[in-house]
PyMOL Python script that loads the backbone (N, CA, C, O; Angstrom):
from pymol import cmd

cmd.read_pdbstr("""\
ATOM      1  N   UNK A   1      89.759  87.422  69.784  1.00  0.00           N
ATOM      2  CA  UNK A   1      90.316  87.567  71.108  1.00  0.00           C
ATOM      3  C   UNK A   1      90.407  86.197  71.764  1.00  0.00           C
ATOM      4  O   UNK A   1      89.480  85.393  71.671  1.00  0.00           O
ATOM      5  N   UNK A   2      91.511  85.941  72.416  1.00  0.00           N
ATOM      6  CA  UNK A   2      91.713  84.659  73.090  1.00  0.00           C
ATOM      7  C   UNK A   2      90.835  84.573  74.336  1.00  0.00           C
ATOM      8  O   UNK A   2      90.465  85.592  74.918  1.00  0.00           O
ATOM      9  N   UNK A   3      90.510  83.355  74.735  1.00  0.00           N
ATOM     10  CA  UNK A   3      89.743  83.147  75.955  1.00  0.00           C
ATOM     11  C   UNK A   3      90.518  83.670  77.152  1.00  0.00           C
ATOM     12  O   UNK A   3      91.744  83.568  77.198  1.00  0.00           O
ATOM     13  N   UNK A   4      89.795  84.234  78.130  1.00  0.00           N
ATOM     14  CA  UNK A   4      90.429  84.742  79.338  1.00  0.00           C
ATOM     15  C   UNK A   4      90.921  83.584  80.198  1.00  0.00           C
ATOM     16  O   UNK A   4      90.231  82.576  80.347  1.00  0.00           O
ATOM     17  N   UNK A   5      92.112  83.733  80.760  1.00  0.00           N
ATOM     18  CA  UNK A   5      92.679  82.743  81.681  1.00  0.00           C
ATOM     19  C   UNK A   5      93.286  83.498  82.865  1.00  0.00           C
ATOM     20  O   UNK A   5      93.834  84.587  82.697  1.00  0.00           O
ATOM     21  N   UNK A   6      93.187  82.921  84.050  1.00  0.00           N
ATOM     22  CA  UNK A   6      93.790  83.526  85.235  1.00  0.00           C
ATOM     23  C   UNK A   6      95.282  83.272  85.308  1.00  0.00           C
ATOM     24  O   UNK A   6      96.005  84.036  85.947  1.00  0.00           O
ATOM     25  N   UNK A   7      95.756  82.218  84.670  1.00  0.00           N
ATOM     26  CA  UNK A   7      97.198  81.944  84.600  1.00  0.00           C
ATOM     27  C   UNK A   7      97.573  81.901  83.131  1.00  0.00           C
ATOM     28  O   UNK A   7      97.023  81.109  82.365  1.00  0.00           O
ATOM     29  N   UNK A   8      98.496  82.739  82.745  1.00  0.00           N
ATOM     30  CA  UNK A   8      98.939  82.840  81.355  1.00  0.00           C
ATOM     31  C   UNK A   8     100.397  82.440  81.277  1.00  0.00           C
ATOM     32  O   UNK A   8     101.239  82.996  81.982  1.00  0.00           O
ATOM     33  N   UNK A   9     100.693  81.493  80.435  1.00  0.00           N
ATOM     34  CA  UNK A   9     102.061  81.017  80.302  1.00  0.00           C
ATOM     35  C   UNK A   9     102.987  82.158  79.922  1.00  0.00           C
ATOM     36  O   UNK A   9     102.758  82.820  78.910  1.00  0.00           O
ATOM     37  N   UNK A  10     104.024  82.404  80.704  1.00  0.00           N
ATOM     38  CA  UNK A  10     104.946  83.485  80.372  1.00  0.00           C
ATOM     39  C   UNK A  10     105.962  83.108  79.305  1.00  0.00           C
ATOM     40  O   UNK A  10     106.756  83.959  78.902  1.00  0.00           O
ATOM     41  N   UNK A  11     105.968  81.882  78.839  1.00  0.00           N
ATOM     42  CA  UNK A  11     106.993  81.427  77.900  1.00  0.00           C
ATOM     43  C   UNK A  11     107.020  82.277  76.630  1.00  0.00           C
ATOM     44  O   UNK A  11     108.061  82.844  76.300  1.00  0.00           O
ATOM     45  N   UNK A  12     105.902  82.377  75.914  1.00  0.00           N
ATOM     46  CA  UNK A  12     105.854  83.167  74.675  1.00  0.00           C
ATOM     47  C   UNK A  12     106.149  84.631  74.983  1.00  0.00           C
ATOM     48  O   UNK A  12     106.888  85.288  74.249  1.00  0.00           O
ATOM     49  N   UNK A  13     105.579  85.135  76.055  1.00  0.00           N
ATOM     50  CA  UNK A  13     105.767  86.529  76.423  1.00  0.00           C
ATOM     51  C   UNK A  13     107.235  86.826  76.737  1.00  0.00           C
ATOM     52  O   UNK A  13     107.742  87.878  76.349  1.00  0.00           O
ATOM     53  N   UNK A  14     107.920  85.924  77.429  1.00  0.00           N
ATOM     54  CA  UNK A  14     109.322  86.132  77.784  1.00  0.00           C
ATOM     55  C   UNK A  14     110.207  86.158  76.549  1.00  0.00           C
ATOM     56  O   UNK A  14     111.212  86.868  76.526  1.00  0.00           O
ATOM     57  N   UNK A  15     109.851  85.398  75.527  1.00  0.00           N
ATOM     58  CA  UNK A  15     110.630  85.382  74.288  1.00  0.00           C
ATOM     59  C   UNK A  15     110.484  86.717  73.566  1.00  0.00           C
ATOM     60  O   UNK A  15     111.438  87.205  72.959  1.00  0.00           O
ATOM     61  N   UNK A  16     109.291  87.307  73.630  1.00  0.00           N
ATOM     62  CA  UNK A  16     109.017  88.538  72.901  1.00  0.00           C
ATOM     63  C   UNK A  16     109.410  89.809  73.657  1.00  0.00           C
ATOM     64  O   UNK A  16     109.461  90.881  73.054  1.00  0.00           O
ATOM     65  N   UNK A  17     109.684  89.719  74.931  1.00  0.00           N
ATOM     66  CA  UNK A  17     110.005  90.887  75.758  1.00  0.00           C
ATOM     67  C   UNK A  17     111.264  90.627  76.564  1.00  0.00           C
ATOM     68  O   UNK A  17     111.604  89.478  76.848  1.00  0.00           O
ATOM     69  N   UNK A  18     111.942  91.683  76.927  1.00  0.00           N
ATOM     70  CA  UNK A  18     113.119  91.492  77.761  1.00  0.00           C
ATOM     71  C   UNK A  18     112.688  91.501  79.223  1.00  0.00           C
ATOM     72  O   UNK A  18     112.010  92.425  79.672  1.00  0.00           O
ATOM     73  N   UNK A  19     113.079  90.485  79.952  1.00  0.00           N
ATOM     74  CA  UNK A  19     112.710  90.335  81.357  1.00  0.00           C
ATOM     75  C   UNK A  19     113.826  90.914  82.224  1.00  0.00           C
ATOM     76  O   UNK A  19     114.970  90.470  82.128  1.00  0.00           O
ATOM     77  N   UNK A  20     113.514  91.893  83.063  1.00  0.00           N
ATOM     78  CA  UNK A  20     114.554  92.437  83.938  1.00  0.00           C
ATOM     79  C   UNK A  20     115.024  91.393  84.950  1.00  0.00           C
ATOM     80  O   UNK A  20     114.239  90.536  85.355  1.00  0.00           O
ATOM     81  N   UNK A  21     116.278  91.452  85.358  1.00  0.00           N
ATOM     82  CA  UNK A  21     116.748  90.538  86.407  1.00  0.00           C
ATOM     83  C   UNK A  21     115.901  90.712  87.668  1.00  0.00           C
ATOM     84  O   UNK A  21     115.526  91.828  88.026  1.00  0.00           O
ATOM     85  N   UNK A  22     115.611  89.621  88.320  1.00  0.00           N
ATOM     86  CA  UNK A  22     114.827  89.667  89.549  1.00  0.00           C
ATOM     87  C   UNK A  22     113.333  89.524  89.348  1.00  0.00           C
ATOM     88  O   UNK A  22     112.586  89.491  90.326  1.00  0.00           O
ATOM     89  N   UNK A  23     112.871  89.436  88.098  1.00  0.00           N
ATOM     90  CA  UNK A  23     111.444  89.298  87.815  1.00  0.00           C
ATOM     91  C   UNK A  23     111.129  87.844  87.509  1.00  0.00           C
ATOM     92  O   UNK A  23     111.800  87.221  86.686  1.00  0.00           O
ATOM     93  N   UNK A  24     110.108  87.299  88.167  1.00  0.00           N
ATOM     94  CA  UNK A  24     109.726  85.913  87.893  1.00  0.00           C
ATOM     95  C   UNK A  24     108.204  85.780  87.924  1.00  0.00           C
ATOM     96  O   UNK A  24     107.512  86.586  88.544  1.00  0.00           O
ATOM     97  N   UNK A  25     107.702  84.762  87.252  1.00  0.00           N
ATOM     98  CA  UNK A  25     106.264  84.474  87.177  1.00  0.00           C
ATOM     99  C   UNK A  25     105.943  83.357  88.155  1.00  0.00           C
ATOM    100  O   UNK A  25     106.650  82.352  88.220  1.00  0.00           O
ATOM    101  N   UNK A  26     104.867  83.542  88.918  1.00  0.00           N
ATOM    102  CA  UNK A  26     104.431  82.529  89.884  1.00  0.00           C
ATOM    103  C   UNK A  26     102.908  82.478  89.896  1.00  0.00           C
ATOM    104  O   UNK A  26     102.241  83.237  89.194  1.00  0.00           O
ATOM    105  N   UNK A  27     102.376  81.575  90.699  1.00  0.00           N
ATOM    106  CA  UNK A  27     100.928  81.490  90.871  1.00  0.00           C
ATOM    107  C   UNK A  27     100.599  81.347  92.358  1.00  0.00           C
ATOM    108  O   UNK A  27     101.443  80.954  93.163  1.00  0.00           O
ATOM    109  N   UNK A  28      99.354  81.676  92.699  1.00  0.00           N
ATOM    110  CA  UNK A  28      98.849  81.392  94.047  1.00  0.00           C
ATOM    111  C   UNK A  28      97.451  80.806  93.911  1.00  0.00           C
ATOM    112  O   UNK A  28      96.778  81.018  92.902  1.00  0.00           O
ATOM    113  N   UNK A  29      97.024  80.079  94.912  1.00  0.00           N
ATOM    114  CA  UNK A  29      95.705  79.451  94.911  1.00  0.00           C
ATOM    115  C   UNK A  29      94.693  80.430  95.502  1.00  0.00           C
ATOM    116  O   UNK A  29      94.800  80.793  96.674  1.00  0.00           O
ATOM    117  N   UNK A  30      93.722  80.858  94.714  1.00  0.00           N
ATOM    118  CA  UNK A  30      92.651  81.721  95.198  1.00  0.00           C
ATOM    119  C   UNK A  30      91.627  80.852  95.923  1.00  0.00           C
ATOM    120  O   UNK A  30      90.990  79.992  95.316  1.00  0.00           O
ATOM    121  N   UNK A  31      91.477  81.081  97.208  1.00  0.00           N
ATOM    122  CA  UNK A  31      90.504  80.303  97.973  1.00  0.00           C
ATOM    123  C   UNK A  31      89.076  80.646  97.554  1.00  0.00           C
ATOM    124  O   UNK A  31      88.217  79.765  97.515  1.00  0.00           O
ATOM    125  N   UNK A  32      88.810  81.922  97.239  1.00  0.00           N
ATOM    126  CA  UNK A  32      87.447  82.319  96.890  1.00  0.00           C
ATOM    127  C   UNK A  32      87.001  81.760  95.540  1.00  0.00           C
ATOM    128  O   UNK A  32      85.820  81.468  95.353  1.00  0.00           O
ATOM    129  N   UNK A  33      87.933  81.610  94.596  1.00  0.00           N
ATOM    130  CA  UNK A  33      87.579  81.081  93.272  1.00  0.00           C
ATOM    131  C   UNK A  33      87.959  79.623  93.115  1.00  0.00           C
ATOM    132  O   UNK A  33      87.547  78.970  92.156  1.00  0.00           O
ATOM    133  N   UNK A  34      88.743  79.108  94.052  1.00  0.00           N
ATOM    134  CA  UNK A  34      89.224  77.725  94.014  1.00  0.00           C
ATOM    135  C   UNK A  34      89.976  77.417  92.718  1.00  0.00           C
ATOM    136  O   UNK A  34      89.750  76.393  92.073  1.00  0.00           O
ATOM    137  N   UNK A  35      90.884  78.342  92.358  1.00  0.00           N
ATOM    138  CA  UNK A  35      91.736  78.119  91.192  1.00  0.00           C
ATOM    139  C   UNK A  35      93.013  78.937  91.333  1.00  0.00           C
ATOM    140  O   UNK A  35      93.113  79.817  92.188  1.00  0.00           O
ATOM    141  N   UNK A  36      93.983  78.634  90.485  1.00  0.00           N
ATOM    142  CA  UNK A  36      95.261  79.343  90.519  1.00  0.00           C
ATOM    143  C   UNK A  36      95.162  80.665  89.765  1.00  0.00           C
ATOM    144  O   UNK A  36      94.442  80.782  88.773  1.00  0.00           O
ATOM    145  N   UNK A  37      95.908  81.665  90.262  1.00  0.00           N
ATOM    146  CA  UNK A  37      95.985  82.984  89.644  1.00  0.00           C
ATOM    147  C   UNK A  37      97.460  83.306  89.427  1.00  0.00           C
ATOM    148  O   UNK A  37      98.272  83.142  90.338  1.00  0.00           O
ATOM    149  N   UNK A  38      97.808  83.762  88.232  1.00  0.00           N
ATOM    150  CA  UNK A  38      99.200  84.074  87.921  1.00  0.00           C
ATOM    151  C   UNK A  38      99.573  85.495  88.303  1.00  0.00           C
ATOM    152  O   UNK A  38      98.731  86.392  88.328  1.00  0.00           O
ATOM    153  N   UNK A  39     100.848  85.680  88.598  1.00  0.00           N
ATOM    154  CA  UNK A  39     101.366  87.014  88.887  1.00  0.00           C
ATOM    155  C   UNK A  39     102.860  87.038  88.618  1.00  0.00           C
ATOM    156  O   UNK A  39     103.509  85.993  88.560  1.00  0.00           O
ATOM    157  N   UNK A  40     103.396  88.233  88.455  1.00  0.00           N
ATOM    158  CA  UNK A  40     104.833  88.436  88.379  1.00  0.00           C
ATOM    159  C   UNK A  40     105.291  89.029  89.696  1.00  0.00           C
ATOM    160  O   UNK A  40     104.573  89.816  90.312  1.00  0.00           O
ATOM    161  N   UNK A  41     106.474  88.657  90.125  1.00  0.00           N
ATOM    162  CA  UNK A  41     107.063  89.248  91.319  1.00  0.00           C
ATOM    163  C   UNK A  41     108.457  89.754  90.965  1.00  0.00           C
ATOM    164  O   UNK A  41     109.242  89.075  90.304  1.00  0.00           O
ATOM    165  N   UNK A  42     108.730  90.957  91.424  1.00  0.00           N
ATOM    166  CA  UNK A  42     110.050  91.564  91.195  1.00  0.00           C
ATOM    167  C   UNK A  42     110.762  91.669  92.534  1.00  0.00           C
ATOM    168  O   UNK A  42     110.264  92.300  93.466  1.00  0.00           O
ATOM    169  N   UNK A  43     111.912  91.055  92.621  1.00  0.00           N
ATOM    170  CA  UNK A  43     112.752  91.131  93.815  1.00  0.00           C
ATOM    171  C   UNK A  43     114.112  91.661  93.400  1.00  0.00           C
ATOM    172  O   UNK A  43     114.886  90.960  92.749  1.00  0.00           O
ATOM    173  N   UNK A  44     114.405  92.911  93.780  1.00  0.00           N
ATOM    174  CA  UNK A  44     115.708  93.483  93.442  1.00  0.00           C
ATOM    175  C   UNK A  44     116.845  92.656  94.045  1.00  0.00           C
ATOM    176  O   UNK A  44     116.657  91.942  95.030  1.00  0.00           O
ATOM    177  N   UNK A  45     118.001  92.763  93.448  1.00  0.00           N
ATOM    178  CA  UNK A  45     119.169  92.013  93.904  1.00  0.00           C
ATOM    179  C   UNK A  45     119.473  92.262  95.376  1.00  0.00           C
ATOM    180  O   UNK A  45     119.969  91.370  96.064  1.00  0.00           O
ATOM    181  N   UNK A  46     119.185  93.449  95.860  1.00  0.00           N
ATOM    182  CA  UNK A  46     119.472  93.775  97.263  1.00  0.00           C
ATOM    183  C   UNK A  46     118.701  92.857  98.219  1.00  0.00           C
ATOM    184  O   UNK A  46     119.164  92.610  99.332  1.00  0.00           O
ATOM    185  N   UNK A  47     117.546  92.354  97.810  1.00  0.00           N
ATOM    186  CA  UNK A  47     116.779  91.426  98.659  1.00  0.00           C
ATOM    187  C   UNK A  47     117.553  90.134  98.906  1.00  0.00           C
ATOM    188  O   UNK A  47     117.495  89.571  99.999  1.00  0.00           O
ATOM    189  N   UNK A  48     118.268  89.674  97.906  1.00  0.00           N
ATOM    190  CA  UNK A  48     119.069  88.459  98.046  1.00  0.00           C
ATOM    191  C   UNK A  48     120.308  88.724  98.914  1.00  0.00           C
ATOM    192  O   UNK A  48     120.740  87.864  99.683  1.00  0.00           O
ATOM    193  N   UNK A  49     120.862  89.924  98.774  1.00  0.00           N
ATOM    194  CA  UNK A  49     122.079  90.270  99.524  1.00  0.00           C
ATOM    195  C   UNK A  49     121.797  90.569 100.985  1.00  0.00           C
ATOM    196  O   UNK A  49     122.686  90.433 101.825  1.00  0.00           O
ATOM    197  N   UNK A  50     120.567  90.976 101.304  1.00  0.00           N
ATOM    198  CA  UNK A  50     120.194  91.333 102.674  1.00  0.00           C
ATOM    199  C   UNK A  50     118.908  90.608 103.070  1.00  0.00           C
ATOM    200  O   UNK A  50     117.871  91.247 103.251  1.00  0.00           O
ATOM    201  N   UNK A  51     118.963  89.280 103.206  1.00  0.00           N
ATOM    202  CA  UNK A  51     117.741  88.498 103.431  1.00  0.00           C
ATOM    203  C   UNK A  51     117.036  88.784 104.754  1.00  0.00           C
ATOM    204  O   UNK A  51     115.848  88.485 104.883  1.00  0.00           O
ATOM    205  N   UNK A  52     117.725  89.351 105.736  1.00  0.00           N
ATOM    206  CA  UNK A  52     117.101  89.627 107.031  1.00  0.00           C
ATOM    207  C   UNK A  52     116.479  91.019 107.108  1.00  0.00           C
ATOM    208  O   UNK A  52     115.849  91.355 108.111  1.00  0.00           O
ATOM    209  N   UNK A  53     116.643  91.817 106.085  1.00  0.00           N
ATOM    210  CA  UNK A  53     116.105  93.169 106.061  1.00  0.00           C
ATOM    211  C   UNK A  53     114.673  93.171 105.521  1.00  0.00           C
ATOM    212  O   UNK A  53     114.355  92.428 104.593  1.00  0.00           O
ATOM    213  N   UNK A  54     113.820  94.001 106.100  1.00  0.00           N
ATOM    214  CA  UNK A  54     112.444  94.144 105.616  1.00  0.00           C
ATOM    215  C   UNK A  54     112.415  95.169 104.483  1.00  0.00           C
ATOM    216  O   UNK A  54     113.080  96.203 104.555  1.00  0.00           O
ATOM    217  N   UNK A  55     111.648  94.879 103.445  1.00  0.00           N
ATOM    218  CA  UNK A  55     111.512  95.772 102.308  1.00  0.00           C
ATOM    219  C   UNK A  55     110.033  96.066 102.072  1.00  0.00           C
ATOM    220  O   UNK A  55     109.187  95.228 102.383  1.00  0.00           O
ATOM    221  N   UNK A  56     109.701  97.252 101.525  1.00  0.00           N
ATOM    222  CA  UNK A  56     108.299  97.541 101.197  1.00  0.00           C
ATOM    223  C   UNK A  56     107.801  96.566 100.129  1.00  0.00           C
ATOM    224  O   UNK A  56     108.581  96.048  99.330  1.00  0.00           O
ATOM    225  N   UNK A  57     106.515  96.331 100.131  1.00  0.00           N
ATOM    226  CA  UNK A  57     105.932  95.378  99.196  1.00  0.00           C
ATOM    227  C   UNK A  57     104.644  95.961  98.636  1.00  0.00           C
ATOM    228  O   UNK A  57     103.819  96.487  99.384  1.00  0.00           O
ATOM    229  N   UNK A  58     104.472  95.869  97.344  1.00  0.00           N
ATOM    230  CA  UNK A  58     103.238  96.322  96.712  1.00  0.00           C
ATOM    231  C   UNK A  58     102.688  95.220  95.827  1.00  0.00           C
ATOM    232  O   UNK A  58     103.450  94.447  95.246  1.00  0.00           O
ATOM    233  N   UNK A  59     101.365  95.143  95.720  1.00  0.00           N
ATOM    234  CA  UNK A  59     100.716  94.126  94.892  1.00  0.00           C
ATOM    235  C   UNK A  59      99.863  94.798  93.828  1.00  0.00           C
ATOM    236  O   UNK A  59      99.223  95.820  94.077  1.00  0.00           O
ATOM    237  N   UNK A  60      99.864  94.215  92.651  1.00  0.00           N
ATOM    238  CA  UNK A  60      98.911  94.616  91.613  1.00  0.00           C
ATOM    239  C   UNK A  60      98.561  93.361  90.827  1.00  0.00           C
ATOM    240  O   UNK A  60      99.384  92.817  90.091  1.00  0.00           O
ATOM    241  N   UNK A  61      97.338  92.920  90.998  1.00  0.00           N
ATOM    242  CA  UNK A  61      96.866  91.748  90.257  1.00  0.00           C
ATOM    243  C   UNK A  61      95.997  92.236  89.114  1.00  0.00           C
ATOM    244  O   UNK A  61      95.347  93.275  89.231  1.00  0.00           O
ATOM    245  N   UNK A  62      95.975  91.500  88.008  1.00  0.00           N
ATOM    246  CA  UNK A  62      95.292  91.977  86.819  1.00  0.00           C
ATOM    247  C   UNK A  62      93.779  92.019  86.961  1.00  0.00           C
ATOM    248  O   UNK A  62      93.134  92.743  86.203  1.00  0.00           O
ATOM    249  N   UNK A  63      93.183  91.289  87.881  1.00  0.00           N
ATOM    250  CA  UNK A  63      91.782  91.465  88.222  1.00  0.00           C
ATOM    251  C   UNK A  63      90.741  90.936  87.265  1.00  0.00           C
ATOM    252  O   UNK A  63      89.552  91.173  87.482  1.00  0.00           O
ATOM    253  N   UNK A  64      91.118  90.246  86.242  1.00  0.00           N
ATOM    254  CA  UNK A  64      90.132  89.680  85.332  1.00  0.00           C
ATOM    255  C   UNK A  64      89.891  90.556  84.127  1.00  0.00           C
ATOM    256  O   UNK A  64      90.549  91.579  83.942  1.00  0.00           O
ATOM    257  N   UNK A  65      88.948  90.148  83.317  1.00  0.00           N
ATOM    258  CA  UNK A  65      88.674  90.863  82.083  1.00  0.00           C
ATOM    259  C   UNK A  65      89.754  90.595  81.061  1.00  0.00           C
ATOM    260  O   UNK A  65      90.591  89.717  81.268  1.00  0.00           O
ATOM    261  N   UNK A  66      89.756  91.332  79.956  1.00  0.00           N
ATOM    262  CA  UNK A  66      90.782  91.098  78.953  1.00  0.00           C
ATOM    263  C   UNK A  66      92.164  91.439  79.501  1.00  0.00           C
ATOM    264  O   UNK A  66      92.317  92.392  80.264  1.00  0.00           O
ATOM    265  N   UNK A  67      93.129  90.689  79.125  1.00  0.00           N
ATOM    266  CA  UNK A  67      94.492  90.959  79.569  1.00  0.00           C
ATOM    267  C   UNK A  67      95.046  89.820  80.383  1.00  0.00           C
ATOM    268  O   UNK A  67      94.439  88.755  80.501  1.00  0.00           O
ATOM    269  N   UNK A  68      96.205  90.065  80.939  1.00  0.00           N
ATOM    270  CA  UNK A  68      96.849  89.043  81.759  1.00  0.00           C
ATOM    271  C   UNK A  68      97.872  89.702  82.662  1.00  0.00           C
ATOM    272  O   UNK A  68      98.134  90.901  82.564  1.00  0.00           O
ATOM    273  N   UNK A  69      98.441  88.902  83.538  1.00  0.00           N
ATOM    274  CA  UNK A  69      99.441  89.421  84.465  1.00  0.00           C
ATOM    275  C   UNK A  69     100.652  90.010  83.772  1.00  0.00           C
ATOM    276  O   UNK A  69     101.333  90.867  84.336  1.00  0.00           O
ATOM    277  N   UNK A  70     100.934  89.559  82.548  1.00  0.00           N
ATOM    278  CA  UNK A  70     102.106  90.056  81.836  1.00  0.00           C
ATOM    279  C   UNK A  70     101.949  91.504  81.373  1.00  0.00           C
ATOM    280  O   UNK A  70     102.944  92.156  81.058  1.00  0.00           O
ATOM    281  N   UNK A  71     100.724  92.014  81.326  1.00  0.00           N
ATOM    282  CA  UNK A  71     100.528  93.398  80.898  1.00  0.00           C
ATOM    283  C   UNK A  71     100.976  94.412  81.952  1.00  0.00           C
ATOM    284  O   UNK A  71     101.186  95.579  81.623  1.00  0.00           O
ATOM    285  N   UNK A  72     101.127  93.995  83.204  1.00  0.00           N
ATOM    286  CA  UNK A  72     101.455  94.959  84.251  1.00  0.00           C
ATOM    287  C   UNK A  72     102.860  94.785  84.827  1.00  0.00           C
ATOM    288  O   UNK A  72     103.189  95.431  85.822  1.00  0.00           O
ATOM    289  N   UNK A  73     103.690  93.941  84.239  1.00  0.00           N
ATOM    290  CA  UNK A  73     104.997  93.692  84.836  1.00  0.00           C
ATOM    291  C   UNK A  73     105.859  94.943  84.902  1.00  0.00           C
ATOM    292  O   UNK A  73     106.685  95.055  85.807  1.00  0.00           O
ATOM    293  N   UNK A  74     105.703  95.880  83.988  1.00  0.00           N
ATOM    294  CA  UNK A  74     106.549  97.075  83.964  1.00  0.00           C
ATOM    295  C   UNK A  74     106.300  97.968  85.179  1.00  0.00           C
ATOM    296  O   UNK A  74     107.156  98.785  85.519  1.00  0.00           O
ATOM    297  N   UNK A  75     105.165  97.836  85.830  1.00  0.00           N
ATOM    298  CA  UNK A  75     104.904  98.617  87.036  1.00  0.00           C
ATOM    299  C   UNK A  75     105.878  98.283  88.152  1.00  0.00           C
ATOM    300  O   UNK A  75     106.197  99.128  88.988  1.00  0.00           O
ATOM    301  N   UNK A  76     106.347  97.046  88.158  1.00  0.00           N
ATOM    302  CA  UNK A  76     107.247  96.600  89.228  1.00  0.00           C
ATOM    303  C   UNK A  76     108.670  97.098  89.040  1.00  0.00           C
ATOM    304  O   UNK A  76     109.432  97.170  90.004  1.00  0.00           O
ATOM    305  N   UNK A  77     109.030  97.435  87.839  1.00  0.00           N
ATOM    306  CA  UNK A  77     110.403  97.831  87.593  1.00  0.00           C
ATOM    307  C   UNK A  77     110.454  99.243  87.227  1.00  0.00           C
ATOM    308  O   UNK A  77     111.534  99.777  86.976  1.00  0.00           O
TER     309      UNK A  77
END
""", "prot")
cmd.dss("prot")
cmd.show_as("cartoon", "prot")
cmd.util.cbc("prot")
cmd.orient("prot")
């Protein structure tokens, strides 16, 4: 088993899986852990077409342990 990392490079994963349009990988700085945490964000095309409109937002972070942010991307789509 590979060592656990909070940020996992999506490069290999993107080659092996089809990425839906509007899905991208980003990171944020965790103040409590003082390190970066990776996540995927899905923004439907309508968000770009209607930038002044408010849309619902949901978060799901992988939370540690075995796995990575790439295991939960399908929840967003």
